[in-house]
C-alpha positions in Angstrom: 0.0 0.0 0.0 1.5 3.4 -1.1 1.8 6.1 1.6 1.8 9.8 1.3 1.5 12.8 3.7 -1.6 14.3 1.9 -4.1 12.8 -0.5 -6.2 15.2 -2.6 -9.5 13.8 -3.9 -10.5 15.7 -7.0 -8.6 17.7 -9.6 -11.0 20.5 -10.5 -10.3 24.2 -9.7 -10.1 23.6 -5.9 -8.0 20.4 -6.2 -5.5 22.1 -8.6 -5.1 25.0 -6.3 -4.3 22.6 -3.4 -1.8 20.8 -5.6 -0.1 24.0 -6.4 0.4 25.0 -2.8 1.3 21.4 -1.7 4.0 21.4 -4.4 5.4 24.8 -3.3 5.7 23.6 0.3 7.5 20.5 -0.8 4.9 18.1 0.8 4.6 14.5 -0.3 1.1 14.2 -1.9 -1.0 12.4 -4.5 -4.1 13.6 -6.3 -6.9 11.3 -7.4 -9.3 12.3 -10.1 -12.3 10.3 -11.4 -12.3 12.0 -14.8 -10.4 10.5 -17.8 -8.8 13.9 -18.5 -8.3 17.4 -17.1 -11.2 19.8 -16.7 -13.4 18.4 -13.9 -17.1 19.1 -14.3 -16.4 21.6 -17.1 -15.8 18.6 -19.4 -19.5 17.9 -19.2 -21.1 21.4 -19.6 -23.7 21.7 -22.3 -22.6 22.6 -25.8 -24.1 26.1 -25.9 -22.5 27.4 -22.7 -19.9 29.8 -23.9 -17.1 31.6 -22.1 -19.0 34.9 -22.2 -22.0 33.4 -20.4 -20.3 31.4 -17.6 -20.5 33.0 -14.1 -16.8 33.8 -14.1 -13.6 31.7 -13.9 -10.7 32.9 -11.8 -7.2 32.2 -12.8 -5.5 29.2 -11.3 -2.7 30.2 -8.9 0.5 31.2 -10.6 -0.9 30.6 -14.1 -2.9 33.5 -15.7 -5.3 32.4 -18.4 -4.4 33.3 -22.0 -6.8 35.6 -23.9 -10.1 33.8 -24.4 -12.5 33.7 -27.3 -15.8 34.6 -25.7 -17.6 32.4 -28.2 -15.6 29.3 -27.4 -17.6 26.6 -25.5 -16.6 26.4 -21.9 -16.5 22.6 -22.2 -13.4 22.9 -24.3 -11.8 26.1 -23.2 -11.6 25.4 -19.4 -10.4 21.8 -19.8 -7.6 23.0 -22.1 -6.6 25.6 -19.5 -6.5 23.0 -16.8 -4.5 20.6 -19.0 -1.9 23.3 -19.7 -1.7 23.9 -15.9 -1.3 20.3 -15.0 1.4 19.9 -17.7 3.3 23.1 -16.6 3.3 22.1 -12.9 3.8 18.3 -13.4 1.2 17.6 -10.6 1.0 13.9 -9.4 -2.5 13.3 -10.6 -3.7 9.7 -11.0 -6.7 9.2 -13.3 -9.2 7.9 -13.9 -9.3 6.8 -10.2 -12.5 6.8 -8.2 -12.2 6.9 -4.4 -14.7 4.5 -3.0 -14.2 5.3 0.7 -12.0 6.9 3.3 -11.6 5.2 6.7 -9.5 6.0 9.8 -6.5 3.8 10.2 -4.1 4.3 13.0 -3.1 8.0 13.1 -4.1 8.5 9.5 -6.5 7.3 6.8 -6.9 4.3 4.4 -8.2 5.5 1.0 -9.8 2.7 -1.0 -10.0 3.3 -4.7 -10.9 1.3 -7.8 -7.1 1.0 -8.4 -5.9 -0.1 -5.0 -5.6 1.3 -1.5 -3.4 4.2 -0.2 -2.5 5.5 3.2 -2.3 9.2 4.0 -1.8 11.4 7.1 -4.4 14.0 5.9 -7.1 14.4 3.3 -8.0 17.4 1.2 -11.4 16.8 -0.4 -12.2 18.7 -3.6 -14.8 16.5 -5.3 -17.4 19.3 -6.1 -21.0 18.4 -6.8 -21.2 17.1 -10.4 -21.5 13.4 -9.3 -24.4 14.1 -6.9 -27.3 15.5 -8.9 -30.5 16.2 -7.0 -33.4 14.2 -8.5 -36.7 14.8 -6.7 -39.2 12.0 -6.5 -42.8 12.5 -7.5 -45.4 9.8 -7.6 -46.5 8.2 -10.8 -44.8 6.8 -13.9 -43.9 9.0 -16.9 -43.7 7.4 -20.3 -41.6 10.1 -21.9 -38.0 11.1 -21.4 -36.6 12.4 -18.1 -33.2 13.9 -17.8 -31.2 16.1 -15.4 -29.1 19.2 -16.1 -26.0 17.0 -16.1 -27.5 15.0 -19.1 -28.3 18.1 -21.1 -26.4 18.6 -24.4 -28.3 20.9 -26.7 -31.8 22.4 -27.2 -31.8 20.9 -30.7 -32.9 17.5 -29.3 -36.2 19.0 -28.0 -37.2 20.8 -31.2 -41.0 20.7 -31.6 -41.6 19.0 -28.2 -43.5 20.0 -25.1 -40.9 20.2 -22.3 -41.5 20.6 -18.5 -38.5 22.4 -17.0 -38.3 22.0 -13.2 -36.1 24.2 -11.1 -35.7 27.8 -10.0 -31.9 28.3 -10.2 -29.5 29.9 -12.6 -29.1 26.8 -14.8 -32.8 26.2 -14.9 -33.4 29.7 -16.4 -30.5 29.3 -18.8 -31.9 26.0 -20.1 -35.4 27.3 -20.2 -34.4 30.2 -22.3 -32.6 28.0 -24.8 -35.2 25.3 -25.1 -38.0 27.8 -25.4 -36.5 28.9 -28.7 -37.4 25.6 -30.4 -40.0 23.9 -28.1 -43.0 24.7 -26.0 -41.9 25.0 -22.4 -43.6 24.8 -19.0 -41.7 26.1 -16.0 -42.3 24.6 -12.6 -40.8 25.6 -9.2 -41.6 24.7 -5.6 -41.5 28.4 -4.5 -42.3 31.6 -6.3 -39.0 32.8 -8.0 -37.7 36.0 -6.6 -35.8 38.3 -9.0 -33.7 41.0 -7.5 -34.9 44.5 -8.4 -32.2 46.4 -6.6 -28.9 47.4 -8.2 -26.9 44.2 -8.1 -23.3 44.9 -7.1 -21.3 41.6 -7.4 -18.6 42.6 -4.8 -21.2 43.5 -2.2 -23.6 40.7 -2.9 -20.6 38.2 -3.0 -19.5 39.2 0.4 -23.0 39.0 1.8 -23.5 35.6 0.3 -20.3 34.1 1.5 -21.1 35.4 5.0 -24.4 33.6 5.0 -22.8 30.3 3.7 -20.0 30.6 6.3 -22.6 31.0 9.1 -24.3 27.8 7.9 -21.2 25.6 7.7 -19.8 26.9 10.9 -23.1 25.8 12.6 -23.1 22.4 10.8 -26.2 23.2 8.8 -26.6 21.9 5.2 -26.0 24.6 2.7 -28.6 25.7 0.2 -28.4 26.5 -3.5 -26.7 29.7 -4.7 -30.1 31.3 -5.5 -31.4 30.5 -2.1 -28.8 33.0 -0.8 -28.7 35.5 -3.6 -32.0 35.6 -5.3 -32.3 35.6 -9.1 -30.7 38.3 -11.2 -32.0 39.8 -14.5 -29.3 38.4 -16.7 -29.5 38.8 -20.5 -30.8 35.2 -20.8 -33.4 35.8 -18.1 -34.6 38.9 -19.9 -34.7 37.0 -23.2 -36.8 34.2 -21.6 -39.1 36.8 -20.1 -39.5 38.7 -23.4 -40.3 35.4 -25.1 -43.0 34.6 -22.5 -41.1 31.6 -21.1 -40.9 32.9 -17.5 -44.5 32.1 -16.7 -44.0 30.0 -13.6 -46.3 27.2 -12.5 -46.5 25.7 -9.0 -45.0 22.2 -8.9 -47.1 19.5 -10.4 -48.3 16.8 -8.0 -47.7 13.7 -10.0 -46.2 12.2 -13.2 -48.5 10.4 -15.5 -47.7 8.3 -18.6 -48.3 11.2 -21.0 -47.6 14.3 -18.9 -48.0 15.9 -15.5 -50.9 16.5 -13.1 -51.0 20.2 -12.2 -51.4 21.6 -8.6 -55.0 22.6 -9.5 -55.9 19.1 -10.7 -55.7 19.8 -14.4 -53.5 17.7 -16.8 -50.7 19.0 -19.0 -49.3 16.6 -21.7 -45.5 16.8 -22.1 -42.9 14.9 -24.0 -39.9 15.5 -21.7 -39.3 16.4 -18.1 -36.0 18.2 -17.5 -35.0 18.3 -13.8 -32.8 21.4 -13.5 -32.8 20.8 -9.8 -29.2 21.3 -8.9 -26.6 19.3 -7.1 -25.3 18.5 -3.6 -21.7 18.0 -2.5 -20.3 14.7 -3.6 -19.1 13.3 -0.2 -20.4 9.8 0.1 -16.8 8.4 0.1 -16.3 10.2 3.4 -19.3 8.7 5.1 -17.2 6.1 7.1 -15.6 9.0 8.9 -19.0 10.1 10.4 -18.5 13.8 9.8 -22.1 14.9 9.5 -24.0 16.7 12.2 -27.5 15.7 13.4 -28.8 18.4 11.0 -27.1 16.7 8.1 -24.3 19.3 7.4 -20.6 19.2 8.1 -19.3 21.7 10.6 -16.2 23.6 9.3 -13.7 25.9 10.8 -12.3 27.6 7.7 -11.7 24.6 5.5 -11.1 22.2 8.3 -13.7 19.7 9.5 -14.3 20.9 13.1 -14.3 17.4 14.6 -11.5 16.0 12.3 -8.6 18.5 11.8 -6.8 16.1 9.4 -9.7 16.5 6.8 -10.3 19.7 4.8 -13.1 20.4 2.4 -12.4 22.8 -0.4 -14.7 23.8 -3.2 -17.4 23.2 -0.6 -19.9 25.7 1.0 -18.4 29.2 0.9 -15.5 28.1 -1.4 -17.6 26.8 -4.3 -16.7 29.7 -6.6 -13.5 29.6 -8.6 -11.9 32.4 -6.6 -13.1 30.8 -3.4 -11.7 27.4 -4.5 -8.3 29.0 -5.0 -8.2 30.6 -1.6 -9.5 27.5 0.1 -6.7 25.4 -1.5 -4.1 27.7 -0.1 -5.8 27.9 3.3 -6.1 24.1 3.6 -2.5 23.4 2.6 -1.2 26.1 5.0 -3.2 24.6 7.9 -2.1 21.0 7.1 1.6 22.0 6.6 1.6 23.5 10.1 -0.1 20.5 11.6 2.2 18.0 9.9 5.3 19.8 11.0 4.2 19.9 14.6 3.6 16.2 14.8 
């Protein structure tokens, strides 16, 4: 069984940041990534998501991004940038390697993967959310197609259809706007969507949002979606959907039926496809053997460190889910672990 001081699980933005800082400090580490190549979840974004429409990508530490074509798909531009970064730094990334579980063993951890077991003194978890889509259950059986945001490729596949889009977040509105160009859409959310009518200042709103998320993770509460903290913003695609009449929201249907959905008022709406744009949760099931969750279902953090397990750090999680937050979290986690490992 191979042994290292630190094991990093995941090689997206947060994991690469951690790798950069581990390398600079001269620590012995390995990185596991379940993907077959660089790019993390960006490899799977839908075709029409261009660099000009993504929410913002912060430069990886020590490696400014080259000038970008705003029309280039993010699913190719970001993985290429990550690949260049990995090559320039020579990071010890093993892929594709899926971590099945992490268990305590002696003073460290045993990491079981689909390519053998490893031993590490500390864990930096950077697995993101892509592998844990939220798929709500509704009674009944639908005879048409159901898919989640992570399965979406292009609006072309829905041309001429009747499509139920479920979800009140940023991605739901992006996809609703796209699909409504070529299909008849029906928008369903559990709660009435709230669009911000005040002047949105990203810096101010960003600090406010991070403060709210930090309060939740420090208390061990599960974190909500981005929109649950920020509200919705009148982006160009939201305005386009509104002007096309696609932002007519319906209360959640009560059941699925073979040819459509049963509405909250008891009426029936036939649809061909149900798209669940219902978001993601942190992908952390491999850490379940460590018993990190609070009775409320969250994981209590102090900075990036799990409060009850100082040898485990979560980055790209909670308040550090943004690309700039992931960079900072990688540096903070490595700094804390370097001090802890030296003092042992």
